[in-house]
N, C-alpha and C positions, 0 to 999 in steps of 0.2 A: 631590274637590278638584280641575280643574283648571287650569291654565297656561295665558299664551296665551306667547308666545313667534314670535317672525319668522325664518323660512328663504328662502335664496330656490336657486329649482329654475332649470332652465332650459330653455329653450318648451317642448320639448319632451315633460315630467314634467308639466310643466302642460295641455298638452293629452290627456293621458293623463286625469289626474286630471277635468278635462274632462270628457271620457267617458264613463266609469265613474259620476260623477254622472248623467249626462246618460239614459243606459244605467240609471240607477236601483240599482247595486250596490251606492253609499254616496248618503249623505241629502246626505254636503259632501265640499269640497277637504277640511276638517278630519277628519273622518270616515277618508276612505282615509289620507292620512299619521301617519292613529290607528293603524290594519292595519297599516300598511306596519313601522310603527316596534315595536309589537306582535311580528310577528313575527319582528323582526330579535333581538329581546329572546328569544321562545324559541328561535331555533336557536343564540345564545350561548350561550343555557343547557345546552341540548342539546352541543354542541361540547364546553364545560367541562364538562361529565358526561363524558367521555366520553373527554378529556385525562387528566380523574381514572382512570378506571375502567384507561386502558392501563398506572398506572406501580403498579395495584396486581403481584403477583406473586401464582401457581393456587395453588404449591408452597406458600408457605405463608399464604396467606388457607384451606385446605383444610388446614392443620396447625392455624391455628388454630380452626376450627369444630368437628374430630373433637378437640379437647382436651378432658376431661372426662367421653366418651364413657365409658360400660363401666355394669356392677351400681351401682355408689353415685352414681352421675352422675344420676338421677333420685328422687325423693323417692316414696314408696311411699303410694297413694291407698286 
């Protein structure tokens, strides 16, 4: 489902959008704006992941990963 919204853009941005459409990079302004919004969302998700990963303690993660290793940690096949 696609929702319509109204946005206000400065003249230069509209000129860029029109140029991209004219050059065939996008079918219309809406597609160009959707691509820009998708890119920002993707960047935000990536930076959020990086922020969360930075909170991890590598030594603690290694200790958790090593828990249970030993002779009895894997069942016999």
